C-alpha positions as CSV (number, residue, x, y, z in Angstrom):
1,M,8.4,-26.7,1.4
2,K,5.9,-26.0,-1.3
3,C,5.2,-22.6,0.2
4,L,8.9,-21.7,0.0
5,M,9.1,-22.8,-3.6
6,N,6.0,-20.8,-4.5
7,A,7.5,-17.7,-2.8
8,S,10.7,-18.2,-4.9
9,I,8.6,-18.3,-8.1
10,V,6.6,-15.3,-7.1
11,Y,9.7,-13.3,-6.3
12,G,11.3,-14.4,-9.6
13,V,8.3,-13.1,-11.5
14,L,8.4,-9.8,-9.5
15,D,12.1,-9.6,-10.2
16,L,11.5,-9.7,-13.9
17,I,8.7,-7.2,-13.7
18,G,10.9,-4.8,-11.7
19,G,13.7,-5.0,-14.3
20,V,11.4,-4.4,-17.2
21,F,9.6,-1.5,-15.4
22,Y,13.0,0.1,-14.7
23,R,14.1,-0.2,-18.3
24,E,10.9,0.9,-19.9
25,F,10.2,3.7,-17.4
26,T,13.7,5.3,-17.8
27,K,13.6,4.9,-21.6
28,L,10.2,6.4,-21.8
29,N,11.3,9.5,-19.8
30,S,14.7,9.7,-21.5
31,F,16.3,9.5,-18.0
32,T,20.0,8.6,-17.9
33,D,21.0,9.4,-14.3
34,F,21.1,7.0,-11.3
35,T,17.7,6.0,-9.9
36,T,16.8,3.6,-7.1
37,L,14.7,1.7,-9.7
38,T,18.0,0.0,-10.7
39,V,18.2,-1.9,-7.4
40,V,14.6,-3.2,-7.4
41,H,15.6,-6.0,-9.8
42,T,18.6,-7.1,-7.7
43,H,16.7,-6.9,-4.4
44,Y,14.0,-9.2,-5.6
45,L,16.5,-11.5,-7.3
46,M,18.9,-12.0,-4.4
47,L,16.8,-11.3,-1.3
48,G,13.7,-12.9,-2.8
49,M,14.2,-15.7,-5.3
50,V,17.7,-16.9,-4.4
51,L,17.2,-16.8,-0.7
52,F,14.0,-18.8,-0.9
53,L,15.6,-21.4,-3.2
54,L,18.3,-21.8,-0.6
55,L,15.7,-22.2,2.1
56,V,14.1,-24.9,0.0
57,L,17.4,-26.8,0.0
58,V,17.9,-26.3,3.7
59,E,14.3,-27.4,4.4
60,K,14.7,-30.5,2.3
61,N,17.7,-31.6,4.4
62,F,16.9,-30.2,7.9
63,H,13.1,-29.7,8.1
64,F,13.4,-26.4,10.0
65,V,10.1,-24.7,9.0
66,A,7.7,-24.8,11.9
67,T,5.2,-22.3,13.2
68,K,7.9,-20.2,14.9
69,V,10.0,-19.9,11.7
70,S,6.9,-19.2,9.7
71,K,6.2,-16.1,11.8
72,Y,9.7,-14.8,11.0
73,L,9.2,-15.5,7.3
74,L,6.0,-13.5,7.4
75,F,8.0,-10.5,8.8
76,Y,10.6,-11.1,6.1
77,Y,7.9,-11.0,3.3
78,I,6.5,-7.8,4.7
79,G,9.9,-6.2,5.1
80,L,11.2,-7.1,1.7
81,N,8.1,-6.0,-0.1
82,L,7.9,-2.7,1.9
83,T,11.5,-2.0,1.0
84,V,10.9,-2.6,-2.7
85,V,7.8,-0.5,-2.7
86,M,9.7,2.4,-1.2
87,L,12.5,2.0,-3.7
88,V,10.0,2.1,-6.5
89,V,8.3,5.2,-5.0
90,R,11.6,7.0,-4.6
91,G,12.8,6.0,-8.0
92,V,9.6,7.2,-9.8
93,V,9.6,10.5,-8.0
């Protein structure tokens, strides 16, 4: 359960970093069009922080995290971070 809470905190911090990066990067370059940097903040907020906070609540009541579920969570970590990295790369280019 502590691992899920730490993941939620980390994704919350990454969420804030993504939002600030989008705002400052577009302001620095005087860019006013749509860019995929706009969705980095929401991806980390909803798919990262909020999902893991919900998983903490479910874990507290049902104790579902086992080695099998941990493997799937590892794939989820990799997939979410890979998605956000590619959104940042595409948004910066």
